[in-house]
PDB file of N, CA, C and O in Angstrom:
ATOM      1  N   MET A   1       0.986  -1.194   0.064  1.00  0.00           N
ATOM      2  CA  MET A   1       0.085   0.421   0.078  1.00  0.00           C
ATOM      3  C   MET A   1       1.013   1.115   0.213  1.00  0.00           C
ATOM      4  O   MET A   1       1.989   1.026   0.958  1.00  0.00           O
ATOM      5  N   THR A   2       0.556   2.259  -0.946  1.00  0.00           N
ATOM      6  CA  THR A   2       1.570   3.443  -1.069  1.00  0.00           C
ATOM      7  C   THR A   2       0.358   4.361   0.077  1.00  0.00           C
ATOM      8  O   THR A   2      -0.840   4.150   0.272  1.00  0.00           O
ATOM      9  N   SER A   3       1.252   5.358   0.637  1.00  0.00           N
ATOM     10  CA  SER A   3       0.260   6.463   0.980  1.00  0.00           C
ATOM     11  C   SER A   3       1.087   7.738   0.793  1.00  0.00           C
ATOM     12  O   SER A   3       2.281   7.611   0.522  1.00  0.00           O
ATOM     13  N   SER A   4       0.622   8.791   0.900  1.00  0.00           N
ATOM     14  CA  SER A   4       0.978  10.264   0.977  1.00  0.00           C
ATOM     15  C   SER A   4       0.442  11.040   1.861  1.00  0.00           C
ATOM     16  O   SER A   4      -0.625  10.691   2.367  1.00  0.00           O
ATOM     17  N   ALA A   5       0.957  12.062   2.179  1.00  0.00           N
ATOM     18  CA  ALA A   5       0.666  12.942   3.557  1.00  0.00           C
ATOM     19  C   ALA A   5      -0.758  13.754   3.085  1.00  0.00           C
ATOM     20  O   ALA A   5      -1.716  13.941   3.835  1.00  0.00           O
ATOM     21  N   PHE A   6      -0.683  14.126   1.873  1.00  0.00           N
ATOM     22  CA  PHE A   6      -1.679  14.696   1.349  1.00  0.00           C
ATOM     23  C   PHE A   6      -2.507  13.715   0.090  1.00  0.00           C
ATOM     24  O   PHE A   6      -1.998  13.699  -1.030  1.00  0.00           O
ATOM     25  N   PRO A   7      -3.590  13.043   0.312  1.00  0.00           N
ATOM     26  CA  PRO A   7      -4.398  12.488  -0.703  1.00  0.00           C
ATOM     27  C   PRO A   7      -4.664  13.094  -2.058  1.00  0.00           C
ATOM     28  O   PRO A   7      -4.551  14.319  -2.020  1.00  0.00           O
ATOM     29  N   PRO A   8      -4.983  12.616  -3.242  1.00  0.00           N
ATOM     30  CA  PRO A   8      -5.194  13.591  -4.542  1.00  0.00           C
ATOM     31  C   PRO A   8      -6.774  13.781  -4.172  1.00  0.00           C
ATOM     32  O   PRO A   8      -7.382  12.955  -3.491  1.00  0.00           O
ATOM     33  N   PRO A   9      -7.246  14.726  -4.595  1.00  0.00           N
ATOM     34  CA  PRO A   9      -8.635  14.871  -4.812  1.00  0.00           C
ATOM     35  C   PRO A   9      -9.726  13.507  -5.221  1.00  0.00           C
ATOM     36  O   PRO A   9      -9.611  12.591  -6.036  1.00  0.00           O
ATOM     37  N   ILE A  10     -10.689  13.834  -4.343  1.00  0.00           N
ATOM     38  CA  ILE A  10     -11.556  12.589  -4.220  1.00  0.00           C
ATOM     39  C   ILE A  10     -11.994  12.156  -5.668  1.00  0.00           C
ATOM     40  O   ILE A  10     -12.444  11.024  -5.849  1.00  0.00           O
ATOM     41  N   SER A  11     -11.888  12.880  -6.498  1.00  0.00           N
ATOM     42  CA  SER A  11     -12.090  12.612  -8.188  1.00  0.00           C
ATOM     43  C   SER A  11     -11.311  11.762  -8.830  1.00  0.00           C
ATOM     44  O   SER A  11     -11.629  11.061  -9.790  1.00  0.00           O
ATOM     45  N   GLU A  12      -9.875  11.853  -8.083  1.00  0.00           N
ATOM     46  CA  GLU A  12      -9.044  10.267  -8.230  1.00  0.00           C
ATOM     47  C   GLU A  12      -9.167   9.197  -7.914  1.00  0.00           C
ATOM     48  O   GLU A  12      -8.991   9.075  -6.701  1.00  0.00           O
ATOM     49  N   PRO A  13      -9.399   8.279  -8.422  1.00  0.00           N
ATOM     50  CA  PRO A  13      -9.637   6.871  -8.035  1.00  0.00           C
ATOM     51  C   PRO A  13      -8.425   6.566  -6.985  1.00  0.00           C
ATOM     52  O   PRO A  13      -7.337   7.142  -7.003  1.00  0.00           O
ATOM     53  N   ASP A  14      -8.795   5.615  -6.126  1.00  0.00           N
ATOM     54  CA  ASP A  14      -7.690   4.462  -5.238  1.00  0.00           C
ATOM     55  C   ASP A  14      -6.717   3.900  -6.504  1.00  0.00           C
ATOM     56  O   ASP A  14      -7.131   3.633  -7.632  1.00  0.00           O
ATOM     57  N   PRO A  15      -5.507   3.804  -6.096  1.00  0.00           N
ATOM     58  CA  PRO A  15      -4.910   3.193  -7.296  1.00  0.00           C
ATOM     59  C   PRO A  15      -5.231   1.762  -7.624  1.00  0.00           C
ATOM     60  O   PRO A  15      -5.189   1.355  -8.785  1.00  0.00           O
ATOM     61  N   SER A  16      -5.613   0.855  -6.412  1.00  0.00           N
ATOM     62  CA  SER A  16      -6.390  -0.338  -6.657  1.00  0.00           C
ATOM     63  C   SER A  16      -7.299  -0.470  -7.559  1.00  0.00           C
ATOM     64  O   SER A  16      -7.381  -1.610  -8.016  1.00  0.00           O
ATOM     65  N   THR A  17      -8.143   0.439  -8.054  1.00  0.00           N
ATOM     66  CA  THR A  17      -8.858   0.259  -9.160  1.00  0.00           C
ATOM     67  C   THR A  17      -8.459  -0.204 -10.503  1.00  0.00           C
ATOM     68  O   THR A  17      -9.212  -0.740 -11.316  1.00  0.00           O
ATOM     69  N   PHE A  18      -6.615   0.172 -10.735  1.00  0.00           N
ATOM     70  CA  PHE A  18      -6.365   0.124 -11.648  1.00  0.00           C
ATOM     71  C   PHE A  18      -5.891  -1.523 -12.177  1.00  0.00           C
ATOM     72  O   PHE A  18      -5.616  -1.807 -13.342  1.00  0.00           O
ATOM     73  N   THR A  19      -5.880  -2.528 -10.962  1.00  0.00           N
ATOM     74  CA  THR A  19      -5.612  -3.427 -10.675  1.00  0.00           C
ATOM     75  C   THR A  19      -6.798  -4.723 -10.730  1.00  0.00           C
ATOM     76  O   THR A  19      -6.583  -5.934 -10.685  1.00  0.00           O
ATOM     77  N   CYS A  20      -8.057  -4.025 -10.839  1.00  0.00           N
ATOM     78  CA  CYS A  20      -9.218  -4.999 -10.602  1.00  0.00           C
ATOM     79  C   CYS A  20     -10.000  -4.519 -11.779  1.00  0.00           C
ATOM     80  O   CYS A  20      -9.691  -3.530 -12.443  1.00  0.00           O
ATOM     81  N   SER A  21     -11.199  -5.407 -12.027  1.00  0.00           N
ATOM     82  CA  SER A  21     -12.196  -5.271 -13.067  1.00  0.00           C
ATOM     83  C   SER A  21     -13.111  -4.195 -12.517  1.00  0.00           C
ATOM     84  O   SER A  21     -13.202  -3.885 -11.329  1.00  0.00           O
ATOM     85  N   GLY A  22     -13.727  -3.704 -13.457  1.00  0.00           N
ATOM     86  CA  GLY A  22     -14.574  -2.467 -13.342  1.00  0.00           C
ATOM     87  C   GLY A  22     -15.757  -2.799 -12.648  1.00  0.00           C
ATOM     88  O   GLY A  22     -16.395  -1.846 -12.201  1.00  0.00           O
ATOM     89  N   SER A  23     -16.213  -3.995 -12.449  1.00  0.00           N
ATOM     90  CA  SER A  23     -17.338  -4.568 -11.924  1.00  0.00           C
ATOM     91  C   SER A  23     -17.039  -4.855 -10.465  1.00  0.00           C
ATOM     92  O   SER A  23     -17.968  -5.133  -9.708  1.00  0.00           O
ATOM     93  N   LEU A  24     -15.714  -4.797 -10.010  1.00  0.00           N
ATOM     94  CA  LEU A  24     -15.360  -4.600  -8.546  1.00  0.00           C
ATOM     95  C   LEU A  24     -15.042  -3.300  -7.706  1.00  0.00           C
ATOM     96  O   LEU A  24     -14.538  -3.186  -6.589  1.00  0.00           O
ATOM     97  N   VAL A  25     -15.518  -2.317  -8.641  1.00  0.00           N
ATOM     98  CA  VAL A  25     -15.159  -0.787  -8.262  1.00  0.00           C
ATOM     99  C   VAL A  25     -16.194  -0.393  -7.449  1.00  0.00           C
ATOM    100  O   VAL A  25     -17.325  -0.742  -7.787  1.00  0.00           O
ATOM    101  N   GLY A  26     -16.045   0.298  -6.390  1.00  0.00           N
ATOM    102  CA  GLY A  26     -17.094   0.795  -5.773  1.00  0.00           C
ATOM    103  C   GLY A  26     -16.791   2.030  -4.818  1.00  0.00           C
ATOM    104  O   GLY A  26     -15.618   2.404  -4.791  1.00  0.00           O
ATOM    105  N   PRO A  27     -17.799   2.763  -3.962  1.00  0.00           N
ATOM    106  CA  PRO A  27     -17.138   4.160  -3.374  1.00  0.00           C
ATOM    107  C   PRO A  27     -16.858   3.434  -2.175  1.00  0.00           C
ATOM    108  O   PRO A  27     -17.475   2.569  -1.553  1.00  0.00           O
ATOM    109  N   CYS A  28     -15.745   4.024  -2.013  1.00  0.00           N
ATOM    110  CA  CYS A  28     -14.894   3.969  -0.475  1.00  0.00           C
ATOM    111  C   CYS A  28     -16.208   4.563   0.819  1.00  0.00           C
ATOM    112  O   CYS A  28     -17.008   5.495   0.740  1.00  0.00           O
ATOM    113  N   SER A  29     -16.008   3.755   1.716  1.00  0.00           N
ATOM    114  CA  SER A  29     -17.144   4.119   2.939  1.00  0.00           C
ATOM    115  C   SER A  29     -16.867   4.934   3.686  1.00  0.00           C
ATOM    116  O   SER A  29     -17.546   5.091   4.701  1.00  0.00           O
ATOM    117  N   GLY A  30     -15.732   5.740   3.402  1.00  0.00           N
ATOM    118  CA  GLY A  30     -15.369   6.824   4.316  1.00  0.00           C
ATOM    119  C   GLY A  30     -15.336   7.927   3.632  1.00  0.00           C
ATOM    120  O   GLY A  30     -15.759   8.969   4.133  1.00  0.00           O
ATOM    121  N   CYS A  31     -14.897   7.890   2.542  1.00  0.00           N
ATOM    122  CA  CYS A  31     -14.923   9.232   1.564  1.00  0.00           C
ATOM    123  C   CYS A  31     -15.226   9.588   0.258  1.00  0.00           C
ATOM    124  O   CYS A  31     -15.104  10.641  -0.367  1.00  0.00           O
ATOM    125  N   GLN A  32     -15.716   8.302  -0.065  1.00  0.00           N
ATOM    126  CA  GLN A  32     -16.754   7.601  -1.379  1.00  0.00           C
ATOM    127  C   GLN A  32     -15.666   7.851  -2.785  1.00  0.00           C
ATOM    128  O   GLN A  32     -16.100   8.073  -3.915  1.00  0.00           O
ATOM    129  N   ARG A  33     -14.451   7.776  -2.497  1.00  0.00           N
ATOM    130  CA  ARG A  33     -13.723   7.548  -3.575  1.00  0.00           C
ATOM    131  C   ARG A  33     -13.813   6.448  -4.097  1.00  0.00           C
ATOM    132  O   ARG A  33     -14.243   5.513  -3.421  1.00  0.00           O
ATOM    133  N   SER A  34     -13.487   6.280  -5.252  1.00  0.00           N
ATOM    134  CA  SER A  34     -13.310   5.010  -6.379  1.00  0.00           C
ATOM    135  C   SER A  34     -12.248   4.367  -5.695  1.00  0.00           C
ATOM    136  O   SER A  34     -11.116   4.824  -5.533  1.00  0.00           O
ATOM    137  N   THR A  35     -12.947   2.634  -5.073  1.00  0.00           N
ATOM    138  CA  THR A  35     -11.856   1.985  -4.558  1.00  0.00           C
ATOM    139  C   THR A  35     -12.293   0.497  -5.281  1.00  0.00           C
ATOM    140  O   THR A  35     -13.420   0.203  -5.679  1.00  0.00           O
ATOM    141  N   HIS A  36     -11.066  -0.353  -5.332  1.00  0.00           N
ATOM    142  CA  HIS A  36     -11.821  -1.637  -5.108  1.00  0.00           C
ATOM    143  C   HIS A  36     -12.297  -2.470  -3.671  1.00  0.00           C
ATOM    144  O   HIS A  36     -11.669  -2.956  -2.730  1.00  0.00           O
ATOM    145  N   LYS A  37     -13.982  -2.346  -4.087  1.00  0.00           N
ATOM    146  CA  LYS A  37     -14.515  -2.751  -2.657  1.00  0.00           C
ATOM    147  C   LYS A  37     -15.090  -4.005  -2.904  1.00  0.00           C
ATOM    148  O   LYS A  37     -15.534  -4.597  -1.920  1.00  0.00           O
ATOM    149  N   TYR A  38     -15.198  -4.666  -4.265  1.00  0.00           N
ATOM    150  CA  TYR A  38     -15.980  -5.906  -4.212  1.00  0.00           C
ATOM    151  C   TYR A  38     -14.825  -6.913  -4.854  1.00  0.00           C
ATOM    152  O   TYR A  38     -13.924  -6.695  -5.665  1.00  0.00           O
ATOM    153  N   GLY A  39     -15.254  -8.155  -4.116  1.00  0.00           N
ATOM    154  CA  GLY A  39     -14.501  -9.415  -4.676  1.00  0.00           C
ATOM    155  C   GLY A  39     -13.243  -9.616  -3.967  1.00  0.00           C
ATOM    156  O   GLY A  39     -12.965  -8.831  -3.060  1.00  0.00           O
ATOM    157  N   SER A  40     -12.513 -10.484  -4.236  1.00  0.00           N
ATOM    158  CA  SER A  40     -11.193 -10.926  -3.652  1.00  0.00           C
ATOM    159  C   SER A  40     -10.259  -9.761  -3.382  1.00  0.00           C
ATOM    160  O   SER A  40     -10.256  -8.892  -4.254  1.00  0.00           O
ATOM    161  N   GLY A  41      -9.578  -9.611  -2.485  1.00  0.00           N
ATOM    162  CA  GLY A  41      -8.842  -8.688  -2.378  1.00  0.00           C
ATOM    163  C   GLY A  41      -9.240  -7.179  -1.997  1.00  0.00           C
ATOM    164  O   GLY A  41      -8.446  -6.317  -1.619  1.00  0.00           O
ATOM    165  N   GLY A  42     -10.671  -7.027  -2.176  1.00  0.00           N
ATOM    166  CA  GLY A  42     -11.289  -5.506  -1.788  1.00  0.00           C
ATOM    167  C   GLY A  42     -11.234  -5.181  -0.456  1.00  0.00           C
ATOM    168  O   GLY A  42     -11.089  -6.012   0.441  1.00  0.00           O
ATOM    169  N   LEU A  43     -11.356  -3.900  -0.286  1.00  0.00           N
ATOM    170  CA  LEU A  43     -11.746  -3.384   1.290  1.00  0.00           C
ATOM    171  C   LEU A  43     -13.115  -2.442   0.804  1.00  0.00           C
ATOM    172  O   LEU A  43     -13.497  -2.126  -0.323  1.00  0.00           O
ATOM    173  N   PRO A  44     -13.594  -2.186   1.971  1.00  0.00           N
ATOM    174  CA  PRO A  44     -14.819  -1.108   1.994  1.00  0.00           C
ATOM    175  C   PRO A  44     -14.163   0.344   2.065  1.00  0.00           C
ATOM    176  O   PRO A  44     -14.913   1.316   1.984  1.00  0.00           O
ATOM    177  N   ILE A  45     -12.790   0.525   2.212  1.00  0.00           N
ATOM    178  CA  ILE A  45     -12.209   1.789   2.294  1.00  0.00           C
ATOM    179  C   ILE A  45     -10.954   1.933   1.372  1.00  0.00           C
ATOM    180  O   ILE A  45     -10.314   0.956   0.985  1.00  0.00           O
ATOM    181  N   CYS A  46     -10.622   3.353   1.017  1.00  0.00           N
ATOM    182  CA  CYS A  46      -9.856   3.271   0.022  1.00  0.00           C
ATOM    183  C   CYS A  46      -8.202   2.994   1.162  1.00  0.00           C
ATOM    184  O   CYS A  46      -8.229   2.591   2.325  1.00  0.00           O
ATOM    185  N   GLN A  47      -7.011   3.338   0.405  1.00  0.00           N
ATOM    186  CA  GLN A  47      -5.927   3.218   1.097  1.00  0.00           C
ATOM    187  C   GLN A  47      -5.914   4.675   1.895  1.00  0.00           C
ATOM    188  O   GLN A  47      -5.356   4.594   2.990  1.00  0.00           O
ATOM    189  N   TRP A  48      -6.346   5.792   1.608  1.00  0.00           N
ATOM    190  CA  TRP A  48      -6.050   7.065   2.557  1.00  0.00           C
ATOM    191  C   TRP A  48      -6.886   7.092   3.636  1.00  0.00           C
ATOM    192  O   TRP A  48      -6.680   7.942   4.502  1.00  0.00           O
ATOM    193  N   CYS A  49      -7.852   6.271   3.755  1.00  0.00           N
ATOM    194  CA  CYS A  49      -8.905   6.042   4.872  1.00  0.00           C
ATOM    195  C   CYS A  49      -8.573   5.013   5.706  1.00  0.00           C
ATOM    196  O   CYS A  49      -9.051   4.921   6.837  1.00  0.00           O
ATOM    197  N   LEU A  50      -7.789   4.225   5.244  1.00  0.00           N
ATOM    198  CA  LEU A  50      -7.338   2.946   5.826  1.00  0.00           C
ATOM    199  C   LEU A  50      -6.085   3.411   6.677  1.00  0.00           C
ATOM    200  O   LEU A  50      -6.011   3.051   7.852  1.00  0.00           O
ATOM    201  N   THR A  51      -5.134   4.173   6.133  1.00  0.00           N
ATOM    202  CA  THR A  51      -4.019   4.593   6.717  1.00  0.00           C
ATOM    203  C   THR A  51      -4.321   5.105   8.276  1.00  0.00           C
ATOM    204  O   THR A  51      -3.660   4.588   9.176  1.00  0.00           O
ATOM    205  N   PRO A  52      -5.140   5.940   8.540  1.00  0.00           N
ATOM    206  CA  PRO A  52      -5.105   6.298  10.108  1.00  0.00           C
ATOM    207  C   PRO A  52      -5.855   5.316  10.831  1.00  0.00           C
ATOM    208  O   PRO A  52      -5.705   5.260  12.051  1.00  0.00           O
ATOM    209  N   VAL A  53      -6.557   4.617  10.314  1.00  0.00           N
ATOM    210  CA  VAL A  53      -7.031   3.321  10.712  1.00  0.00           C
ATOM    211  C   VAL A  53      -6.264   2.460  11.348  1.00  0.00           C
ATOM    212  O   VAL A  53      -6.538   2.219  12.523  1.00  0.00           O
ATOM    213  N   GLN A  54      -5.012   1.734  10.647  1.00  0.00           N
ATOM    214  CA  GLN A  54      -4.045   1.158  10.505  1.00  0.00           C
ATOM    215  C   GLN A  54      -3.244   1.760  11.599  1.00  0.00           C
ATOM    216  O   GLN A  54      -2.981   1.012  12.541  1.00  0.00           O
ATOM    217  N   GLU A  55      -2.696   3.304  11.651  1.00  0.00           N
ATOM    218  CA  GLU A  55      -1.828   3.619  12.639  1.00  0.00           C
ATOM    219  C   GLU A  55      -2.569   3.647  13.776  1.00  0.00           C
ATOM    220  O   GLU A  55      -1.711   3.409  14.626  1.00  0.00           O
ATOM    221  N   ASN A  56      -3.803   3.809  14.466  1.00  0.00           N
ATOM    222  CA  ASN A  56      -4.390   3.426  15.563  1.00  0.00           C
ATOM    223  C   ASN A  56      -4.666   2.417  16.206  1.00  0.00           C
ATOM    224  O   ASN A  56      -4.886   2.279  17.409  1.00  0.00           O
ATOM    225  N   TRP A  57      -4.650   1.525  15.180  1.00  0.00           N
ATOM    226  CA  TRP A  57      -4.999  -0.246  15.653  1.00  0.00           C
ATOM    227  C   TRP A  57      -3.975  -0.905  15.141  1.00  0.00           C
ATOM    228  O   TRP A  57      -4.015  -2.020  15.661  1.00  0.00           O
ATOM    229  N   GLY A  58      -2.661  -0.814  14.076  1.00  0.00           N
ATOM    230  CA  GLY A  58      -1.616  -1.563  13.830  1.00  0.00           C
ATOM    231  C   GLY A  58      -2.108  -2.208  12.333  1.00  0.00           C
ATOM    232  O   GLY A  58      -3.270  -2.447  12.007  1.00  0.00           O
ATOM    233  N   THR A  59      -1.029  -2.393  11.620  1.00  0.00           N
ATOM    234  CA  THR A  59      -1.413  -3.100  10.396  1.00  0.00           C
ATOM    235  C   THR A  59      -1.884  -4.621  10.481  1.00  0.00           C
ATOM    236  O   THR A  59      -1.885  -5.278   9.440  1.00  0.00           O
ATOM    237  N   ALA A  60      -2.179  -5.050  11.362  1.00  0.00           N
ATOM    238  CA  ALA A  60      -3.000  -6.307  11.419  1.00  0.00           C
ATOM    239  C   ALA A  60      -4.509  -6.187  11.280  1.00  0.00           C
ATOM    240  O   ALA A  60      -5.289  -7.115  11.064  1.00  0.00           O
ATOM    241  N   VAL A  61      -4.837  -4.738  11.458  1.00  0.00           N
ATOM    242  CA  VAL A  61      -6.234  -4.324  11.526  1.00  0.00           C
ATOM    243  C   VAL A  61      -6.773  -5.061   9.983  1.00  0.00           C
ATOM    244  O   VAL A  61      -5.984  -5.106   9.040  1.00  0.00           O
ATOM    245  N   ARG A  62      -8.152  -5.602   9.864  1.00  0.00           N
ATOM    246  CA  ARG A  62      -8.500  -6.029   8.551  1.00  0.00           C
ATOM    247  C   ARG A  62     -10.137  -5.886   8.755  1.00  0.00           C
ATOM    248  O   ARG A  62     -10.720  -6.065   9.825  1.00  0.00           O
ATOM    249  N   PHE A  63     -10.762  -5.515   7.470  1.00  0.00           N
ATOM    250  CA  PHE A  63     -12.258  -5.272   7.549  1.00  0.00           C
ATOM    251  C   PHE A  63     -12.662  -6.974   7.550  1.00  0.00           C
ATOM    252  O   PHE A  63     -12.197  -7.730   6.697  1.00  0.00           O
ATOM    253  N   ASN A  64     -13.547  -7.416   8.584  1.00  0.00           N
ATOM    254  CA  ASN A  64     -14.276  -8.597   8.137  1.00  0.00           C
ATOM    255  C   ASN A  64     -15.707  -8.513   7.768  1.00  0.00           C
ATOM    256  O   ASN A  64     -15.887  -8.541   6.551  1.00  0.00           O
ATOM    257  N   ASN A  65     -16.783  -8.417   8.501  1.00  0.00           N
ATOM    258  CA  ASN A  65     -17.761  -8.397   7.702  1.00  0.00           C
ATOM    259  C   ASN A  65     -18.718  -7.663   9.183  1.00  0.00           C
ATOM    260  O   ASN A  65     -18.522  -7.773  10.393  1.00  0.00           O
ATOM    261  N   THR A  66     -19.592  -7.046   8.525  1.00  0.00           N
ATOM    262  CA  THR A  66     -20.969  -6.482   9.571  1.00  0.00           C
ATOM    263  C   THR A  66     -22.102  -6.912   9.529  1.00  0.00           C
ATOM    264  O   THR A  66     -22.962  -6.534  10.325  1.00  0.00           O
ATOM    265  N   ARG A  67     -22.326  -7.814   8.560  1.00  0.00           N
ATOM    266  CA  ARG A  67     -23.373  -8.733   8.443  1.00  0.00           C
ATOM    267  C   ARG A  67     -23.798  -9.603   9.367  1.00  0.00           C
ATOM    268  O   ARG A  67     -22.987 -10.301   9.977  1.00  0.00           O
ATOM    269  N   THR A  68     -24.971  -9.667   9.564  1.00  0.00           N
ATOM    270  CA  THR A  68     -25.174 -10.347  10.996  1.00  0.00           C
ATOM    271  C   THR A  68     -26.182 -11.691  10.407  1.00  0.00           C
ATOM    272  O   THR A  68     -27.033 -11.492   9.541  1.00  0.00           O
ATOM    273  N   GLN A  69     -26.024 -12.577  10.802  1.00  0.00           N
ATOM    274  CA  GLN A  69     -26.871 -13.910  10.413  1.00  0.00           C
ATOM    275  C   GLN A  69     -28.530 -13.955  10.777  1.00  0.00           C
ATOM    276  O   GLN A  69     -28.878 -13.852  11.954  1.00  0.00           O
ATOM    277  N   ALA A  70     -29.348 -14.086   9.888  1.00  0.00           N
ATOM    278  CA  ALA A  70     -30.600 -14.005  10.122  1.00  0.00           C
ATOM    279  C   ALA A  70     -30.878 -15.275  11.096  1.00  0.00           C
ATOM    280  O   ALA A  70     -30.435 -16.398  10.857  1.00  0.00           O
ATOM    281  N   GLY A  71     -31.835 -14.878  12.461  1.00  0.00           N
ATOM    282  CA  GLY A  71     -32.176 -15.615  13.284  1.00  0.00           C
ATOM    283  C   GLY A  71     -33.117 -16.818  12.867  1.00  0.00           C
ATOM    284  O   GLY A  71     -33.501 -17.624  13.715  1.00  0.00           O
TER     285      GLY A  71
END
C-alpha cells in the first residue's frame, strides 16, 4: 500500500482500481472515492482512509464483515 501525506482529490480513484475489473469498483465507505471494494482483495475503504485506522490499531487490522446472520 502506498500512501502520501496529502491524498489526491476525491475525483481521482484509489490506485487499487487499476488492478481490478470495473465490476469490482465501488465507493469508499469513508470518503466515497472509487476503490476496489468488491470481490477477492477488495476493502470497503480506500488506502487513504485505511492509513489512520492502521496507525491507531496496527497493520494487522482488517475489515471482516458487518453482516449479521438471520435468526
